[in-house]
C-alpha positions as CSV (number, residue, x, y, z in Angstrom):
1,M,5.9,7.0,-2.4
2,I,4.6,4.6,0.0
3,N,6.8,4.2,3.0
4,M,6.6,0.6,4.7
5,K,9.4,1.4,7.2
6,N,7.3,1.6,10.2
7,T,4.9,-1.3,9.2
8,R,4.5,-4.7,9.9
9,V,3.2,-7.4,7.5
10,V,1.3,-10.4,8.5
11,D,0.3,-13.3,6.2
12,L,-3.1,-14.2,6.6
13,T,-3.0,-17.2,4.1
14,W,-2.5,-20.7,4.9
15,E,0.6,-22.7,4.0
16,I,0.1,-25.7,1.7
17,N,2.9,-27.9,0.5
18,S,1.8,-29.4,-2.8
19,R,1.4,-33.1,-3.6
20,V,3.8,-33.3,-6.5
21,T,4.0,-36.0,-9.0
22,R,7.7,-35.9,-10.1
23,L,9.0,-36.8,-13.8
24,D,10.2,-40.0,-12.6
25,G,6.6,-41.1,-11.3
26,S,7.5,-40.7,-7.6
27,I,5.0,-38.8,-5.3
28,E,5.4,-36.6,-2.6
29,E,2.5,-36.4,-0.6
30,G,2.6,-32.7,0.8
31,T,-0.1,-31.4,3.1
32,R,-3.8,-30.5,3.0
33,D,-5.8,-27.1,3.5
34,V,-7.8,-26.8,6.4
35,Y,-10.7,-28.5,4.5
36,N,-8.4,-31.8,3.9
37,M,-8.1,-30.6,0.4
38,P,-4.9,-31.5,-1.6
39,W,-3.0,-29.0,-3.7
40,I,-2.0,-31.2,-6.4
41,V,0.9,-30.3,-9.1
42,E,2.5,-32.3,-11.7
43,E,6.3,-31.9,-12.7
44,T,6.8,-31.5,-16.2
45,I,9.5,-29.9,-18.8
46,N,8.8,-27.2,-21.0
47,E,9.7,-28.3,-24.5
48,R,10.0,-24.7,-25.9
49,D,13.2,-23.9,-23.8
50,G,13.7,-27.1,-21.6
51,T,12.9,-25.3,-18.3
52,M,11.0,-27.3,-15.4
53,E,7.5,-26.2,-14.7
54,H,4.7,-27.5,-12.1
55,L,1.2,-28.0,-13.6
56,V,-1.5,-27.5,-11.4
57,G,-3.4,-30.7,-11.5
58,G,-2.5,-32.9,-14.7
59,N,-2.8,-36.3,-16.3
60,R,-0.6,-38.1,-13.8
61,A,-1.8,-36.4,-10.5
62,T,-4.9,-38.1,-10.0
63,I,-5.7,-39.5,-6.3
64,P,-8.7,-41.6,-5.1
65,E,-10.5,-39.2,-3.0
66,W,-10.0,-36.4,-5.6
67,P,-10.2,-38.3,-9.1
68,I,-10.8,-35.2,-11.1
69,G,-7.1,-34.6,-10.7
70,V,-7.2,-30.7,-11.1
71,V,-7.2,-27.9,-8.7
72,S,-10.3,-25.7,-8.0
73,G,-9.9,-21.9,-7.4
74,H,-11.7,-22.7,-4.1
75,M,-8.5,-24.5,-2.4
76,G,-6.5,-23.1,0.2
77,S,-7.0,-19.3,1.0
78,H,-9.1,-17.9,-1.8
79,I,-11.5,-15.3,-2.6
80,Q,-15.1,-15.8,-4.2
81,L,-18.0,-13.9,-5.5
82,G,-21.6,-15.4,-6.7
83,V,-21.3,-15.2,-10.4
84,G,-20.6,-18.8,-11.7
85,H,-20.7,-19.9,-8.1
86,N,-23.7,-19.7,-6.6
87,D,-25.9,-17.7,-9.2
88,N,-27.9,-20.9,-10.0
89,W,-29.5,-20.6,-6.7
90,T,-33.2,-19.2,-6.7
91,C,-34.0,-15.8,-5.3
92,L,-30.7,-14.1,-5.5
93,P,-30.8,-10.4,-6.8
94,E,-30.3,-9.2,-10.2
95,G,-26.7,-7.3,-10.9
96,M,-24.4,-9.8,-9.1
97,L,-20.8,-9.3,-10.4
98,G,-17.8,-11.6,-11.0
99,L,-14.6,-11.1,-9.1
100,W,-13.0,-9.8,-12.7
101,E,-15.9,-7.2,-12.8
102,M,-15.2,-5.4,-9.2
103,P,-12.7,-2.7,-9.3
104,L,-9.5,-3.4,-7.7
105,S,-10.0,-1.0,-4.8
106,T,-12.5,-3.6,-3.5
107,Y,-9.7,-5.9,-2.6
108,C,-7.6,-3.7,-0.4
109,G,-8.5,-1.1,2.2
110,E,-8.8,-0.4,6.0
111,A,-9.9,-3.5,7.9
112,V,-11.4,-4.0,11.4
113,V,-10.0,-7.0,13.6
114,C,-12.8,-8.8,15.4
115,N,-11.5,-11.2,17.8
116,L,-14.7,-13.4,19.2
117,D,-12.7,-15.7,21.5
118,H,-15.2,-14.7,24.3
119,L,-18.1,-16.2,22.1
120,A,-17.0,-19.9,22.4
121,G,-19.9,-22.0,20.7
122,Q,-22.5,-18.9,20.6
123,P,-24.0,-17.1,17.7
124,I,-22.1,-13.9,16.6
125,L,-24.7,-10.9,16.7
126,P,-24.5,-7.2,15.5
127,E,-23.8,-6.1,19.2
128,H,-20.8,-8.4,19.3
129,L,-19.4,-6.3,16.1
130,S,-19.6,-2.9,17.7
131,N,-16.5,-1.8,16.3
132,V,-17.5,-2.4,12.4
133,R,-17.9,0.7,10.4
134,E,-19.7,1.1,7.3
135,G,-17.7,0.1,4.6
136,D,-15.0,-1.7,6.4
137,I,-13.4,-4.9,5.5
138,V,-14.1,-7.3,8.5
139,L,-11.7,-10.0,9.6
140,L,-13.3,-12.4,12.1
141,G,-11.5,-14.8,14.1
142,S,-11.2,-16.8,17.3
143,A,-9.0,-19.3,18.9
144,H,-11.9,-22.0,18.7
145,S,-12.5,-24.9,16.5
146,G,-15.4,-27.5,15.8
147,G,-18.6,-27.0,17.7
148,Q,-16.7,-24.2,20.1
149,Q,-16.7,-21.8,17.0
150,P,-18.6,-18.8,17.2
151,T,-21.2,-18.8,14.2
152,I,-22.4,-16.1,11.8
153,V,-26.1,-16.3,12.0
154,K,-28.3,-14.8,9.1
155,E,-29.4,-11.8,11.1
156,T,-25.5,-10.8,11.3
157,A,-24.9,-11.5,7.7
158,D,-27.6,-9.3,6.6
159,W,-26.7,-6.7,9.0
160,L,-23.2,-6.5,7.8
161,A,-24.1,-6.7,4.3
162,E,-27.0,-4.6,3.7
163,E,-26.9,-1.9,6.9
164,M,-22.9,-1.8,7.6
165,K,-22.5,-2.3,3.5
166,I,-19.0,-3.8,4.2
167,K,-16.4,-4.1,1.5
168,M,-15.2,-7.7,2.1
169,L,-15.6,-10.3,4.4
170,G,-12.5,-12.3,5.8
171,V,-12.9,-15.3,8.1
172,G,-10.6,-17.3,10.1
173,V,-10.9,-20.8,9.8
174,P,-10.8,-22.8,12.1
175,G,-12.2,-20.1,14.2
176,I,-15.3,-18.9,12.7
177,S,-18.4,-21.1,11.6
178,W,-19.8,-19.0,8.7
179,E,-21.0,-21.4,6.1
180,T,-24.2,-22.4,7.8
181,A,-27.6,-24.0,6.6
182,T,-26.0,-25.5,3.6
183,D,-28.4,-28.2,3.4
184,A,-31.6,-26.0,4.2
185,P,-34.1,-25.7,1.2
186,E,-33.6,-22.8,-0.8
187,P,-33.8,-19.9,-0.4
188,N,-33.0,-20.4,3.2
189,N,-29.9,-22.0,2.3
190,S,-26.2,-20.7,3.2
191,P,-27.5,-17.2,4.5
192,T,-23.8,-15.7,4.7
193,H,-23.1,-16.6,1.0
194,R,-26.4,-15.3,0.1
195,A,-25.8,-12.2,2.0
196,M,-22.3,-11.3,0.9
197,T,-22.5,-12.5,-2.7
198,G,-25.7,-10.9,-3.5
199,N,-24.6,-7.6,-2.5
200,N,-21.3,-8.0,-4.5
201,I,-19.2,-8.4,-1.2
202,P,-16.2,-10.9,-1.4
203,I,-15.6,-13.6,0.9
204,L,-12.0,-14.1,1.8
205,Y,-11.3,-17.5,3.6
206,P,-9.9,-19.7,4.9
207,L,-7.7,-17.2,6.7
208,V,-4.9,-17.6,9.4
209,N,-3.2,-15.3,11.8
210,I,-6.0,-13.2,12.5
211,D,-5.1,-13.7,16.3
212,Q,-1.5,-12.3,15.5
213,L,-2.6,-8.9,14.7
214,T,-1.8,-6.5,17.6
215,Q,-4.1,-3.5,16.4
216,E,-8.0,-3.3,16.0
217,R,-7.5,-1.9,12.6
218,V,-5.0,-2.7,9.9
219,Y,-4.8,-2.4,6.0
220,V,-5.7,-5.5,4.1
221,I,-4.6,-6.3,0.7
222,S,-5.9,-9.3,-1.0
223,F,-6.1,-9.5,-4.9
224,P,-7.7,-12.2,-7.0
225,L,-6.3,-13.5,-10.4
226,N,-7.6,-11.4,-13.3
227,V,-9.4,-14.4,-15.0
228,D,-12.7,-14.3,-16.4
229,P,-14.8,-16.5,-15.4
230,M,-13.1,-17.9,-12.2
231,E,-15.6,-17.3,-9.5
232,G,-12.9,-18.2,-6.9
233,T,-9.3,-17.6,-7.2
234,W,-6.2,-18.4,-4.6
235,V,-4.7,-15.4,-3.0
236,R,-1.9,-14.2,-0.9
237,A,-3.9,-12.0,1.8
238,V,-1.8,-10.0,3.9
239,A,-2.4,-7.2,6.7
240,I,-0.4,-4.3,7.1
241,E,-0.4,-2.4,10.6
242,D,1.7,0.5,12.0
243,V,4.5,-0.1,14.2
244,P,5.2,2.9,16.3
245,S,8.8,4.5,15.8
246,A,11.3,4.2,18.5
C-alpha cells in the first residue's frame, strides 16, 4: 500500500475559470490560460435524467476571437506528442507514437527540478542541467517572463532527447521559452518540438508552481486522457515530494 503520510503534493497545473454560457443566455467571462486562450463551456440539461451538465464548447458559446467555439486539447495545462500534431512536418523519424499508445509508466516517475533563475535572458545549455540523469522527467522553471526567460536551444533539446533520453519534458510558462524558431523553414523549425516528439518524449506545459518545490528530485504524475487520436489532452499534473518526519 502506498503511504502518502509524509509527503507534500504540489499542483503544477494552471487554474482556469471557464467562460460559461448559462441556460438563460447570460455569460460569465471567466479567465484565460497563460496563452490568453479561453476555456469555453455551455450549460445544458441532460434530457435522460434531468441533471445539469457543462458542455465543452457548444453551439451558443462562440466568441469573436475564437469563432470555432470548441476547446482544443492544447488549452491550459496539457500534454502532447507528435502523431496527429506535427507528423505532417518533413524530416521527422519513423515510429512516432500517439499519447494513447505509450505505456502509462511514461507519464509518472522521478523528476528533476531545474530552477534557472540565474539564466535571465540566456540560452539553456547542457552544462546548466548537470543535475539531469538519464531517463528523468525534467521540470524547467524560472521566475522570469517575456524576453528575460531562459531559452531552450536546439543543442540542448537534442541533448536531452538523444543523449539523456529523458522520459518527459515539463516546462514552466511563463518562466521558460521553449517553443523557438516556430517560423523557420522546415526542417529547422521548432527544434524542441522535433527533438521531443521525434523521440516519443511527451511535452507537458504550461506548468506553474515549479518554484514552490523544495527538493531537487520529486515524483511527478501527469496522465493524459485515454482518447485516440487526441494528440494533446488536458492534465492535472502534480509533483510529490517527501516531507521529513518530525
